N, C-alpha and C positions, 0 to 999 in steps of 0.2 A: 415231675410236675413242679410248678412254682407254688410256693406257699409263704405267707407272711408268718414268721414265728417270733415269739417272745422268748428271749434267751436268759433274762434275769428278772425275777419278780420285783416290782417296785421301780423299774427303770424302763420307761416307755422308749427311751433312746436305744434300748436293746432290740427293738423291733426291726427285723430286716427280712428281705425276701431271699429265700433259700431254694435251691434245687434239691428235691428229695424224691425218693421212689414213689410211684403211684401205688395206691392201696388196691386191694382186691376184695371182692364181696364174698363172705362166707355164707353158710346156710342161714336164711332168715334176714339177710342184709341186702342193701341196695347201694350201688355205686353211682354217684351223680357227677356229671360235668357241671361245675358251678358256673353260672353266668352272672349272678349278682348275689350279694350278701348284705343283710341288714346290719347297721351299726347301732349298738345299744350301750347304755350306761354300764350294765354288767360286764361288757367286754373290757372296759377300763378297769373295773374292780378286779376282774380275773387277772389282768396283767399286773396289777398292783399287789396281788396276793391277798385281797380283802374280800373276795367272793366266797360263798359257801362251798363251791367246787374249786379245788386247788390242784390242777393237773401238774405233773412233773415237767420241769423245763428241759429242753425247749419244747414249747407247745404252740399250736395254731389257734388263735382266738377266732371268734365268729360263731354266734349262736343261732343264726337263721340264714337259710340259703334258698335259692331258687335256681333251677337248671334243668338238665335233660338226663334222664336215666340212661346209663351206658352199660350196666350189668346188674343182674339180679341173681341172688343166691337161691338155693333150693327152698321150697316152702313159701316163696313170695308169689302171690297170685294176682294182687290188685293193681300192680303196675308192671310194665315191661320196657325193654330198651326202646328209646325214642320218645317215651312219654315225657311231657313237660310237667314238672312237679315243684312243690315247696316242702320244706321240712324244718323242724326245730332241732338244732344240733345241741342237745342238752350238755354234752361234755366238750363243746366247742369244736373247732376244726373247719369252720366255714370260710375263712379267709385264705382259700387255696383254689387251685384249678379243679381239684377233684376232692370228693369226700365220700366215705362209706358210713352208712347209718342203719340202725335197725329198720327193717322194712315197714313195720307197723306204723311208724310216725311219718312216712312219706305220703304226701297227699297230692293227687292230680289237680292241676289248675285249669280254669276255663281257657278255651282256645284263644280268646281275644285279650287275655291278661298278659301284659309284658312282664319280663323277668324282674325289672326294677320294682314294679308295683308288688309283685309276688314276694320279693325279698323284704318288703316293708310291711307285710301283712301278718305273718304268723304270730310274732310275739305281741304286737300291739292288740290285734283283734282277738287272738286266742286268749290272752291274759284278761282283757276287758270282759269278754263274754263269760269266760270261766268264773271270774270274780263275781260278776253281777248275778248271773243266773244260777250257777252251781253252788257257790260259796255264800253269796249274799241273799239269795232267794228274793231278789227285787221284784216287787209286784206292781201292776199297773196302778197309777195314781199316787204311788209313794214319791217322796222327795229324795233325790240323789244329789249329793255334792261331790264334784270331781276336783281334787287338788292337782296342781301341776297340769292344768287343763289343756295346754297347747303343746305339750310333748306328744310323741307318737301314740303312746298308750293313753294319754289323757283325752286326745281327740277321739280315739277309738271308743273310750268309755262314754263320752258324750253321745256318740252315734248309737252305740249298743244300748245305752240307757233309754234313749228315745224309742228305739225299736221295741223295747220291753214295756213301754207305756209310762215311763216315769216323768216327773217334772225334774228337770236337770238344772242345778246351779253350778256354774263353772267358776273356779277361782284361779287367778293368774296375776302376774305383775305387769302392768302397763296397758295403755289404751289399745295398742295394736294387737296385743295378745287377746284382750277381751273381745275385740271385733272379730278375730278369727274364731273364738269360741262360739260366738253368736252365729257366725256363718255355718258352723258345724251343728247347730241345733240347740244350743243352750238357751233355756228360757230366761234365766237371770245370770248376771255375772257379778263378781266381787273382785276388786283390785287390791291385792295384798299390799301394794305400795302406799295406798292412800286411805284404806278402810280397815276397820277392826273386824276381823273375820268372824269372831264369836258373836259380836253384837249384830252384824249384818245377817248372819244365819238365823239368829233368833227373830230378827225383824221380818225377814222374808218368809218365815214359817209361822208368823203370828204367835211366837212364843212356844209353839208346840215342839220345835226341834226337828232336825232332819232324821230321815229313816235309815239311810245308808250313806256311808262315807267311803269313797274310793280314794285311797291315799298312797301314791307312789313317792311322796315327799318326806314325810316324817317330821321330826323336830317340833318347833313351836306351832306349826300349822296343825299337826296331829292333836296337840294339847288343846288348841282353840276349838277343834271340832268335838273333842270329848265334852267340853263345856256346853256345846250347842247341840249335842245329839239328843234325840227324843227317846221316849219310853220304848224299850225293847228294840232299839236301833242296832245297826250292825256296822262296826268299824272294820273295813277291809284293808289289811296291811299288805301293800303291794311292793313297797320298796322304800329306800331312804336316800333319795336324791339330794336332800339337804346335807347329808353327811352326819346327821344326828339321829340316833336311835332313841325314840321316845320310851318313857316308862310310865304307862298308864296307871293312875291311882285306883287301887282295887276297891276303895270305898265308893268311888263314883260308878264303877262297874256294878257294884251291888245295888246302890240306891236307884239307879236308872234301869236296872235289869237288862243292860245292853251287852252285846257280844263283841269281842275283839277276835277277828278271824284272819288267819294267815292265808295268803294266796301265792302258791308256787306252781305255776302252770307247767314249767319244765319237768319237775319231778312227777307231777300228776301224769303228764304225757308219757313218761318213761314207764310208770306203773300200769297205766290204763291206755295204751296206744290206740286201740280201736275206738274207745270213747272219745278221745281227743281228735282223732281223724274225722269222726262223725261231726263233732262240733265245728271243726274247720271247714268241712264240706258244706255245712249249712251256711256258714258265714260267707264262703266263696259264692254260694248261690245268691245270697243277698247282694254281694258286690255285682254279680252278673246282671241282677235286676236293677242296678243303679241306686241301691239303698245305702251303700257304704262307699266312702271316698277316701282311700288312704292318701295322705298328703306327703308327697315327696318333696322335701325341702331342698336338699342338695345331693348330688352324686359325686363321688370321687373315684378315680382309678385305684386299684389295689395299692399301688406305690405310695399313695397319699393318705393312708389310713391314719397316720398321726395327726394330719390336719383335721380329719373328721373327729378324732378324739378331742382335739382342742376346742372344736365348736361345742361339743357336749359339756366339757369342763367349764367353759365360759357361759353356759346356760343361754346360748343364742338360738338353739334349735327350736323350730316351730314345725313339728311334724316328724318325719323320719328321714334319716340319711342312709345312703346305700353305697356300697363299694361295687364297681363293675369289674368283672374278671374275664 
């Protein structure tokens, strides 16, 4: 099979398409013919050697896939060859014509969902719902602020927040991004480029502060939200797209009685695959009912993966990008 492999950590120029043997499914595993694969910021971090998972080189990037089951190992009952599925590839491997994954994390998709949409679904919506519902315990009527609101996971967080009954404040940079956030359901928007994030959050909450912060950005925006969070609020640490890992002041955590909560959907899926599959199945049902709208910003063929990475690095992405295979 053909696979895009990273041969040297820290050198995106070392990415190249290789011909390698096809894998086979062992007991409890599923082999999938990959039709599309989502492109995510952690894919870049993994190739740069900066991600928490550091596979030995050469390795195949790609953390989420959609395709057709072509083989199932013993003890796999919920899918069969020919089924159309999506999956979270926690240890990567998605940028290839085939992939073998633990069967528990492989989830059937609705008949009318195309593979590109399915490939854009797992990480964005799985992470958003897991963060808000399971980790953040977001309640109807609470105020949620979403940072990086027009990336794939940010838009998903807006939609999931609204489904959970929250008032959603979206923060992003630029008028076009703010318009997109409103299109996806944000009640209020804040422009990083022209407004003071802390002051606007205080103003929009009447000085009470926000209840939940969904933060895939980190850096100075995290610090601003710490200053604007309310009593017993929840800071959801999703990622560090800014490149800066914040260091929250323990004294503020104490005096506001708020929580700083990590969100790692991939590791959770590995430890509790049945629970994660149930969560994704619920979300796919919401998509099938027209309640969720994954935004496919651009698609690239597998051979142009580096172009997709460049779009993420330049922070031009509004939604999700997908490689077609």
